[in-house]
N, C-alpha and C positions, 0 to 999 in steps of 0.2 A: 597087306603086310601079315600075312599068316603063316608063310611058310618060316620054317626055324633053321636058321644058319649063321650063327656066331661064332668067331674065331675062339681057338682055345685061349690065346693072348687076352682078348676081350673079357671072354667069360670070367678068367682068372682075376684079371685086372677088378673088374666090377664088384667080384665076391668080397677081396681084399679092401674095397672101397666101402662096404659095408657090413662090419663084423658083428655089427649088434642084432642085424635080421638073420634069422635062422638061415641055415645053408641052404635048406630045401626050398624057403620062399625064393632066394637068390637064384638059383637053378632053373625055378620056374618063371622067374621073370626074364632070364635070358633067353629060355625058352621062347616065350611069346613075343619077345621085342624083337626077333630076328627080320632081316628083310630079303625079298627073295633076291637070290644071285644070278639068277639066268646060266645057271650050270650046264656044260654038254652045250653051248651055244656059241655060235661066231658073230654074233652080233658087234655093233658098236665099231671102233676102229679097226677091228680084226676081220672085218668084213669088206673091208674098201677094197676095189678092184686095183689090179697094178695099173702104174704109170710108166712112163717113158721119161727118165731124166734129160735125154739130149733133145727132148720135142716139146714143143707148145701143147700142153694137154687141156682139153675142152671138156669141162664137166659139166654133161648135160644132167639138169635137175627136173625130172618129171614133178610137177606138183598142181594142187588147184588150191585157189582161194575163195574160202568159203564163208562169207560174210554171216555172222549169228544175228541177221536181221538188218535191214537197211532199207530196199524198196519193198521187200517183203517181210512180213513177220518170219520168227526162226521156224516155226511149224510150215509156213508155207515154203519156204526155202527147202526145209528136210523132205516134204513129201512132193514137190516139184507143183504145189498150187499156185493159181492166178499166175500161170504162163503169160498172159496178157500185159503184163505189167514187165518182168524178166523171166526170160528162158533159164530157169534153175531148177534141178532136183537134186540134193546131196545123196539122197538113198542111193539113186541111180549111179551117182557117181563112183561110190565106192563096190557097188556089185560090179560094175563094169571094171575098174582097176584090179580087184582082186582076180576077177578071171582072168584079165591078160597078163597078170604077174605071174601066174603060174606056168604061162607057154615058153618062157626063157629065162634061166636063172640069172642070166645078166640084167636082165630089166630093174629098175629101182622106184621105188614112188616114197613123197615123203606126205604125211598130213600131220595137220597143225590145230584144227580146233577139235577138241575134246568132247565138248558139249553137242557135236554132232555125231561124232564116234560113239559115244555112249549110247546116244539113240538107237543107232543103227547096231552096235554091238547086242544089245538087248533083244533085237529081233532075230537073231542068226539062229541057226540049227547048231548042234554040237559039232557036227562034220565040217560046216563053215568055219566055226570058231577054231577047229583043230589045224585047218589051213591057214587060217591068218596067223596063227601062234607060230608054227611053221615060218611062216613068211618074215614075221618080225623075229624069229630067234635067228634067222640067217640072213637080216640086215637087208632084205630086198625091201620090205617095208617099214619105214623109219618113221617115229614120230619126233616132230620138231617143234620146238617152244612148249608144247604140252599142256599150256594153261585152259581153263575152259574156254577161254576166248582168246583172242588176238586183242589184248586191251589198248584203249587211246593213251596216250603218253601225257596229253596236257590236261585234261579234265577229270583225271582218276586221283583219289588218295591211295597214299601208300599201302595203308590197311586192306584196303580190298583189293589191291592187285596183288598181294600176299595172299589174301586168301583165294582168287581165283584161281591162280597158279596152284596153289597147294590142291584144291580140289579136282584140278585137272590131273595133277602130278600123281596124285594118290590112286585114282583111278587106272591110270597106267600103270602104276607100280603093282598095285593090286591085282592086276589084269595079266600083264606080260613080265614081271619082276625087271630085273636089272636091264633085260632087252628093252623095256619100254620106258626106259629113262632117258629123256631127250638131253643132248649135249649141246646143242645148239640153240640161242632163243633167236627168232624169226619174227620180225615185224614190218612184213613188205608193204604196206597198206597205211600205217598211222602217219598222221600229218605234221610230224617234227617229233622230236626224241629227247626226252627228259634223261636229265643226268641220273636221276634218283633210280627210274627203270634200271638203266644201267649196273647200278650199285646193287641193286634188288638182284638181278640176274647172276650177277658174279658171286652174290652171297649165297645163291641158290645151289652154285657149283657148275653153270655153264662154263663152256671152254671159249666160246665166240658167239658173236650177234650180228648178223644181216639185216639190213633195212634198204627200203626202195625209195624212199622220198626225202631230199633234203633240198635247200635253198638252190635255186638256178645259178646264183651266183657263187656260192660255195662250190658247187657241183663243177663249174667250169674252172675253178683254181685248184680242187684238188686233181682232177683230169690231167691238168698242166703239169703239175708237180709230182704226179705220180703219189697223190695220197688219198687214193681211195679206200685204203685200207689202213688201220692205224690201231693203237692201244689207247682205249678210253680210261682215264685216271678218274672214275666217277664219284670221288669222295675227297673232300679236303681234310677229315677228320680220321677215318680209317687207313690204317696202316697198309702202306703196298706189300703186297699185291691184292689184300684182301677184295679192294673193290675195283682193280683192274678188269679190263674187259677187253678182248680183240674185237675189235668192230671192223664190219665192211660195206661198203656203201655197192648195191648191186648196179650193175651198168645199165639195165634197162625198166628200172622200175622192179616190176616182177612177171614182166611180159617176156617174151620170147624176141629174139632179133627180128627185124623187120624181114616179112617174107617166109619165116618159119613158122607160123602158126599152124597147126593142123586138126584143130580140133573141127568141131559139126558145126562152131559160132563161128568159123573163120572162113575167107575165102581165098586163102593163099594156095596156091598150086601143089598139089602132091607130086611125090616124085614117081614120075614117069618112065619106068626103066626098061622096058619092051623095046628092043631097037627094031622090032618087027612092025609096030604099031605108030601111029601118027605123035607128034608133040613130045618125043622122046626128050627128055630135059634134065637127066643126070649130069652132064658135064656144066650145063647153066647151072644147076642147084649147087653143086658142090663147090664151085669156083665163087659163087657168091658167097656161100658159107664161110669159104678159106677167107674171104677178103672181111666178113665181119670179123671172124677170129682174129686176124692181124691187126685189125683197127683196133679192137677192144684191149687187145694185149699191151697197145702202147700207153695205157693210161694206170697199168698195175706191173708190181713191182717184181712177181716171178714170171716163171714159165708155166705157170696154171692160172687159166679163168674159169669162170663160173656162168653158164648160161641158164635162167629160168624157161624151162619148156613147160608153159601153162599161163594161167590167168584166171579173172573169175569165172567160177562155178566150172570149170573145162573139166574133161576127161567122162562125160556123160556117156560118150561113146569113145571108149578108151582106146579101141582098136585103130581108131585112124592114126591117134598120136603116135602108138607105138609101133605102128606097122612103117610107117615113114621114118621114125628115128632110127629103127634097127637098119633102114636103107641108106640112111644118112651117114650112120657110122660105119657100114659097110663099104660104101664107096669113097668116103673122105678117106679112111685108113687104107684103103687098096691103092691108094696113091704114095704110101710111104715107100713101096717097093720101088718108086720111080724117083724118090729121091725128096718126098712131101717131108717136112718137119712138123706136122701136125696131127695131133691123135686124140680122136673122140672117144668118149667113154660114158655111161651112164653110169650116175654118181649121186651123191646126197650132200648138203652142205655140210656134214660133220667129217666126210671123207675130204672134201675142198679143203676144210679147215686145217685138215692135220697135214696135207700136201704144205699148207702155208707155213704151218709150226715147223716140219723139218726143214724147209728152207732156210733156215737160220739166218733171217733177215734182220736187220734193225728197223725197227716201226715209228713211224712218227706218233707224238703224244698228245693227247688232246684231254684238256680239262674242264672246257665250257659245257654247253648243251647245243641241241640243234633247233632252237627257236630264235625267231619266228621262221616259219616256213612259206617262201615264195615260188611257185612255179614259172612267173613272169614279173615283168617291170612293176606293174600295178595289180598283182594278183596276189595279194598276201592273204595267208589263210589262218588268220587272226579273229576270225568273227564267232567261229565254233567255240571258244573261249568261253563264251557268254549264252550263245544259242540254246533254246529251250531251258529258261532259268527255273522253272517250274518243277521239269523231269530233274534238273541238276539237285536242287534240295531234296526232292523226295528221294533221289538214289542216296544222297549223304545222310539222311534220315533211317533210310532203311539199314546202312552199315550199321547205325549206333544201334537200333534194334537187333540187328543179327547177332553184335558182339553179346548183346544183354542176354537173347536167347540163348547163345552159347555157353555163358558164363552160369546162366540158372539150369541148363541141362546137368551141369556139373555138381552145381551146390544142392540141387533139388535131389539126386539121385534117380534112380530108375523110375521112380512114381512120376516124373517128370513127363517122360512120356506117354504115360498111360495114368490117368489119374480121375479125380472126381471130375473134371469138365473133360474129359473124353481123352483120344489119342492125340497127341502133336508130335511135332518133329522142327529140328531145324534144319533139314536136308532141301526142302524145298525152298526154303529162302536161300540158302547157300547157292542152290543152283540158279534161282532169280537172280541175285545179284552177280554171279558169275557172268550171266548174259548181260546185265547191265553194263559190265566194265568194257564191254565190245567199243571200237573204235567209232562206231556209227550209232552208239546207243547212248551212252552219257554224255557224249559229245555233242547230242542235238542234231545231229546230220542226216537223220531218217526221215522217211516219210511220216505224215502225221498219224495216220493209221498204226504205222510201227511203233510210233513214240507211244502212242496210248497202249499199245500190247505191253511194251516194257513196263509201264506203270501198273497194269493188269496185273502181269507177273510178280511185282514187288507186292501189291496189297494179298496176292493168295499167299505169297510166303510169308506175310506177317501175320495172316488169319491161321497159319499152320504153327507159326511161333506162339502166338497169344494164347493158345490152349497150353502149349508146354510152360509160358511163362505162369500163367494162372495156376497149374498143377503145382509147380515148383513152389511159387509162393504160398501156397497153400501147404505145404509140406513144410516149409521153414516156419510159416507165421502159426499151423494149426487152426486155422480159419478155413474152411470151405464154402464160406458167404460168397455168393455171386460177384463177381468183379468186373469192373466196367473199364474200358480204355479208351479215351475220348481223342477222335483222331485230328479232330479240327480246333483244336486249342488256338490255333494261331489266327483262327477268326472269331475266336471267343463262342465256340460253339460247345457245348457238353451237357446233355439233356440232363444227368444226374445232378450237376452242381446247380444247375439253373432252377430243378424244381425242388430239391430236397432241402430240408429245414436242417438235418445233420447228417454228416456223412464222415468216412473216413478217407484219407489219402495215402496210399503207400509211395514212397519216393524211392527208387532203388537206384543205385549209384553205380556204374559200370566201371569207372575209375579206381586204379590201387590207392586212393589218398582221399581222404574227407573233403568234401565238397559242400561248399556253401551255394546258393542257387534261388535268383529270384522266381517266384511262382505267381502267375497270374490267372484267375479261375474266372468264368462267366456266372455271375449270381444276380440275383433281384433283390436281394436286402440291403439294406444301408450300413448296417454294423454286425460282426460275426466275432465269435469268440474263436481262436485258434489255440490249440494244446500240442507240445510234442509227445513223445512217447512215454516221457518221465512226469507229465502232468504240467510241464512248465507251460506258462502262455506266452504267446509268440506275438511280436508287436504285428498289426496288420491294418489294411486300408482298402476301403470300397472306392474306386475312381471309375468316373464317367467313362462308358464306352466312347471311342472317338467316332467321329462322322464317317471315317472311311471304313473303320471296321463293320460299322452298320450297313454300310453300301455293299462291301464285298459279302457279308454275312446273308443278305437279303432275308428270305422267309426260313433259314435254315436253323435259326434260335431265336430266342426271345428275350435273352439276358440286356438288363440295362446298365450293368456296371461290371466291373472286373475287382474282384479281391486279390489284392496284392501282400505277399509276403515274402519273408525269406526261410528257405528249408535248408537243412544240412543232413547229410547223409554219411555213414560210415563207409569206408573202403569197401568194394564189391559186396554191397550190403543194402539195407534198406532203413527207412525208419519211417513212423506212422504218426500222422498228424490229425486230430479228430478237429472238425468244424462245425460250429453250431451256429447256427442264425440268431442274432440278439435282438435286431429291429427288423420287421419286416415291411420295409419301406422303400421307394425308390431312392437309388443315391442321388446326393445333390448334384444339379448341371454345373457345367463347366463355365468359367466366365471367359470373356475376351478381352483381348489388351492388344495395342501397338506402342504401347511405351516399351523402352530398355528393360530388358530382364536380365537377371542371373541366377543360376542356380549353384550349388555347391554342398559337397560334404566335407569330411576331414581331410579328404584327399585331393579332391580335384574341383576348381570352379570354373563354370562356363559363363560367358557372357553373350550377350545377342546386340545387335546395332538398333538404337531405337527408332531409325531411319527405315532401314530394309528388312527387319526382323530376321537378318541373317545372322550365323553364327560369326560372332567377330574375335574371340580370343580363347584360349584352352589355357588353364594354370594347375601345375603340378603343385600343391599345396606341401608336399613333403619335402621335394627338392627345391622349391623356390622358383620353379621354371613357369615361364609363360610365352607363348608363341602367339603371333596374329593368325588367325585360323578364319578363313570365310569358306564357307561352302554350300554350293548349289547345284541345281541340277540343269542338264543341257541335252541336246539332241543332236548327232550328226546327220544331214541330210544324205541318205544312201545314194548312190549311184544307181542309176537307171537303165537299162537296156533290154533289148529283145534279141540280140546277139552277142556274142562275145566280141565278134572283130570290130563293131562299134564302140561300145563302150563296155568294158567289164563292171557287169552291177554287184550289188553286194549281195549275198545270199547265205545260206545256212553256213557254208565254209567262209565265205570271203567277205572282208570287211574292207569295204572302199568307199570312204565318205566322197563327195563331189568338192567338199571344202574342207581346209586343215581348220576351219574357225568353226566351233559348233554354235547352233543358236541357245539362246539362253532361254530357258522356259518361262521364268518371270524374274526380274530383276529385284523384286520384292516378295516378302512370304509372308502370310497373314499368320498372325501369332496367337494362340490361344493356350492359356495357363490352365493345365489340367488339374493340377493338385500340387501343393507342397507340403509334405508330410515327414513323418520320420521314418517312415518306408522307402518312399520312392519320390523323386521330383520330375515331373513331366512336364512338357513343352511340346507342342502340337504345330508343325509349321504347315500351311496349307498355300502351294506353288501354282496349281491348276486342279482344274477339276479331276485331272487323272495323274497327279503327281502329290503326295503328301509325305510327310515324315513326323514322327515322334522322337524328340531328344528326351533320355533317361537318364536319371542319375540316381542308381541305389545306394541305399546305405550303406557303407562301408565297403564300397566297390571302388577300386582302381583304374576303372573303365568306363569310358562315356558310351552309352549305347544310343546307336541311331537305327530305329525301325523305319525303313521306306515302304512306301507302297506305290507301285507304278502300273498303270492302266486303267483300262483296254487305251493303248497307246493309239492315238486317233490317227487315220491314212485317208480320210475323206479329201483331203487337200491332194491327192495323189503322190505323196511324199512317203517314202519308207524313211524308216526314224529308227536310230540307234542311240539307246538315253543312256546316258553317264550321271556320275555324279564326281563332282572335282572339288578336292583340299587346296585352296591358296593358302600357303604361310610364308613367313619371314625368314624357315630354315633356308640356309646357304647350301643347295644340295649338290649344286653345280653340274647338272645335267646325268647325275647318277641317282640311281634308285634300286631297291632290291627286292627279289620277288622269290616266293618259295618253290622247292621243287618237290611236287606230289605229296607237299605237307609236310618235308623233311627239311633238309639242308636247304639253305638259301644261298641265291646266286647275285652276285652284282653284275646289275646292268647298267649301260651307259647310251645315252640316246644318241641316234645316229652312228653306231659303233658295232662290229663284230669282231671279238679277240682274235679270229683265225684269218679273216681275210680283209682287204680293204674294201669297204661297203661304198656301192653307190646307191645311195637312198632316191629311192623314186616315189616313196609314200610317206609323207612325213609324220604321218599319225599312225594309220596302219603299220607301216614299217617299224615302228616302236612298241608296239604292242605286245605283252608277253603274259602267259598263263599264271594265275595264281590259283592256289588249291587251301589256303589257310591265312595266308598273309601276304602283305607288301608294307615297306616303309621308306620312308625319307629321312636323311639325317645330315646334321653337321659334326663339328667337332663337339659340343657340347648336348645338342638336343636330338631327339628322334622320335616322329610320329609314326606309329605303327598304326596299321589297318588289318583287324582279323575278321576274316569274312566267315559266311555260312555255306559257302558252297564255291564251287570253282567260276572264276571269272576272269575276265580281260582287263589287263591294267596297264598304266604308264605313267610315266612323267615326261609331258611334252615341254613345261615351262619350269624354270628354276623354282624349286620351292612348292612343287605342285604334285599331287598326286589324284590320276583319275581312275575311276572303275566303272567298266560297263556294266550296267542292272538288266537290261532289256533288248530286245530287238523285235522289231516288226517290219517285215519288209514285202515288196510288192512284185519282185523279180526273182526268178531262180538265176542261179550263179555261173550253171553251165558245168558243172563239176558231178552231174549224175543223177541228183536226188529228185530233178525235174519237179520241183513245185515251189512256190515262193515259201519264205518262213514266215508266216502269219498264222499265230496258232488261234483257235475260235475262242478258248475259254469255256467255262463252264454255261454262259449264257449265250453263247456264238456272237458276243460282240468285240471278241477280243481279250486275250489272256491279261488278267491282272497279277502281278507277281509281288510278292512280301518277302522281305528280308531284313537281315540285321548284321551291323556292320560296328565292330568294336575299336574304340579309339583309345590308344596309351600314349601318354607324353613321358618319357623318362632320358634320362642321358643314356648314350648307347652302349656305355659298357654294364646298365643294369637293364637294357630292354629285354633281353632274352630270360631274364629271369620272370617278366608279367608275360612275354607274350607267349612263350612255351605252354605255361599252363592253361592260359587263356584259349590257346588253341584247340588244346587235348579237350578241355571242357564242351567246346563248341562242337567237335566231331564225335566225341563218346557223351551224349547229355543224358540226364537224370530220365528215367522212364516212370511216368505217373501213373498210377491205377486207383480204382475208386470202390467203395462200398458202402451201401445206404446205411443208414443207422451208425449205431455204436458197435464196436468189435466185441465179438464174446470175452468174456471174462478171463479165460483162459489163452487169448492171443498174444503171441510174443510180437511185440510191437516194434522191435529194434533186433538188428541183426547185422551182423558184419563177416564175410566169408575168409577175412583175412584176420592174423593175430594182430596185426598193428598197419598203421601206413607204411607205405612203401617210401623209400628214401626219394626226395623232392626229384630227383634226377632219374629215377627209374619209373619207366611206363609199362604197365602189363599189356602187352599188345593182344596176346591172345590166351584164351582159356577155352577148351573145348574139347568134348568127350571123343576119346578116339577109338575106342573099344570098351568091353566091359568093365575090364578093371584099369585103363589107362586113359590118361588126359593129355593133350597136347597143350604147350606152354611156351609162351614167347614172352622175353624180359627185353625191354629196349633200353638203351640211355638215350633221353631224348634231347641232350644237349649238344651242340657242336663244339669240336676244339675252340678253346680260346674265346668262345662268346659269352660264357660268364664268370666271373670270379668264384662264385659260389659253388656251381654245380657243373663245371667243364674239368671234372675230375672223376677217376675212376672209383668206381660203387661197388660196395660186395653187398649180396643177397644170399640168405641162407634158405635153400628150397625146403628144407624140412621144419623151419620155423614160419613158414609163410602163410599156411591155410589154419583157419581154426577148425573145421569139421572134415577136413582129409589128413588121412595119414599117410606119407610120402615113404614108400617100401622102397623105391628105387629110381633112378634116373640115367638116362642116355641123352647124350646132346646128338643134337642132329642138323642136317642143312636148314637152311633159312626155309627151302621149299618140303622139308620133312621128307623127302624121297631118298635120303643116305644117311649113313651114320656120319657125323661130321670127322673122325678119323679116319675114314674111307675116302673122303674126298680128295683128289688128286687131279688137279686142274692144269693144263696143259700151261706151260710157261713161256714168256715172249721176251725178246730182247728189244729193250728200247733206251732210252739216252738216260732215264732216270729210277732205273731197277732199284729195288731196296727190299729186305728181308722183314716178314713180318716179326714179333717177339714170340718164342716158343711158348705154347700151351700151358707148360708145366710152370712157369713164372708168373702166370695170371691169377690162378686160382689158389687160394689158402688152403681148402680141404677139398673132398669130392662132392659135399654138399653146398660148399661155398661158392657161389657164382659172381664173378668181377666182371662188371661191364665198365668198359671204355666208351669217351664219349662217340655218339652216335652207331653203337654197335647193339646189333640183336643176336641175341643166343635164345635158340630152338631145342626144347628137351623134350623127350618124351616119359611122363612119369607113371610108374605105378603106384595106384594110391587105394588105400582103404577108406570107407565112409566110417568114420567116428563115432 
């Protein structure tokens, strides 16, 4: 975004909007913030080839699908290494395609995965770059989708999806200008499709969306009714058409029609067109193609159809493809002189989309999503919602750390990237997180060595961010003392807190509101003094370590207890706590009991059954509501099989229990009362040597915390296991339950039902599982039980009043979907993976539930970052800081704060409530950009698309006819002034701010 082209009208409007800033500064701001326009180019819709209105136009789309890791790591795929696993080398694909495109101006190619193209581009000569730029400017090489990867749609959080899309789109915009801007979203391989993804694409300015996979029953229904293409209304809160997205289902997944694959990896016959040689087959191939075209056309509404000519890692020898496609086009179109009504052409998804738009057809409307996905009667791809639970958590925590890193780079100024602790950056983490969103990364559907590589990349990214964060905190606090980040607090390991008699703890809060958060630090003393930044004593308690923590930790730490206390940190800022040991003695041991127990604070009361040790009830003391609540752990016996034809087994993708009834791990739980104090009340439940849980109720918290530990899952009995926890209540849910979409809007689910077709249910458990990213709930007229999760998981409600969540999977067979190995993670000690996580439970009236679960979920996603310094901070250390002048309104979430260039930052403000879900907060709310930051002066602002690659008022999306078209409110009616931003429910607004450090 370095070229300078703003229109006179925009420049004038901007100048008039900020009269208090000098004219010179405003003109400079306009100069810096312009976007490349791709002037003197014929890219985009202008570059599309001519079609023939009276014929069936067949759009051939040459493409390759390049997984950013799957069977091989992203590096191995790029370089073509380890071809004994899979023959694939992305660098050779791009080399070959660029060479072939130059040989005929009619040829087209699309490319999708920016992570690969970015690597390739860096290695090219200036001459090659000029050639590629010309191909892009002429529309012959077109970027589609444009994100760093093709993200998964079930297990990704919306904030990480927006970030990875922004990363890819910015590179394309910086490199190619307007001609590098994708107009079509392209998710040909993900295993089901989320409504929130469609909403994101629409808000990023995409005109359409094409995908390859949908449920086999849904596809059969749509083919029969000619509804393979539709308008997807992807939000119940945003005014149409803001979140409307034209959506098309590709006819052959993302492969060519049968018999027309001409890659070196294929064995279909080439076109042999010399009549003097043997096996002349032009007539045969042409007729076969015409038959395929006519058949495909029967399922679509217009006289245009699309054929995807390519597949996984194809075009390494692009000459094979183009030579045969050239011949196909030539000989099929030659028949037009004899009356044929089929016209074949090289095309792109954008050009195909434009023809659909020009057809002026009324399209069917879709308002739900495309989960779950099944490709056969017993083959539901719902296992990957939970596969690799540790990687899923690590990705989620890495997202939180990246947001903190981005924020502190802004708040700390230039010294953040080059300061007392060395050179740091956020870009390495951005790229690692971008790769992690891939549909074979966080999804858990990769080979084990590839999963290890994704985790390694995230760790490397954090190492770079850790330096930046340390530098920034040194600038803000004035202390350059060494700072320690403890990576293993979840298993109570932190060498500094375990050994030090006095230390300080910095708590950085990445949220735009003040947060209170329970902290647990591994220690060896029995009594500690804790004071905050103002010297005020903080109530604290040392509790013994649980047996499960000691077993998981092994010899990595030696703490005998955990120091527990509540911390508070201001918005976008930190607080400092001083911790001093008072008694250097081991903490008291825990007491065991099987008697009936209850724990409560002023908001909640939890009871346990005295005969089983299980939870028995949950009471909201504020609303005087009580539900019967029983919770236990179970496992589904995974179907086994050595070949798909005999029995479809469970695997990394597919969940296939061999019975609808799970096995209970234990009907009773051994109860251990750990502590009852003014800080926290804890009850440990032991279900088996490999399943335990700590039930926690912190002071002044409205949610119940359940910390579960599962693993190593035993498989010595020869049975693969899919482990769930199930909550059984007396809530009259009537077969309905609710799940979030990528962490944002909530969708209603109904057992054994799909909104858009008559479902023939063939898997009563797996066919009712849905992905959850942050929450799920059940409710009746008066009570709602909401469960907030710390990672993406699979969930369902199989019985009335129940809610189950799959926590862990360990399987013994591959599911024959390509990964080629069982999902059996070895863990640290090669005995199997131990997974630990947290669930937060809230009981509320339905009309008050969002006021609780919305901030809970955001707090789980963006967790405070703890750092430690040994001893007492120097006297001049600034112990408290906030980057905001005040807390944001409760409905507003600061989604993004990131350095864009030297003098500008990217900011996204989000209304985090849906329409009508909260009496208090489902209303428009206004924020003043100039009164936002405490250390930054905002000199200018320009609104952008959600993907930050277009000015907002330059967005001009294609419009579509459907039964329920409506117009959005005009922008002029929304904002009271140029600096005041009004957000409506579920709205995200993106701004590029010119700022100056105060």
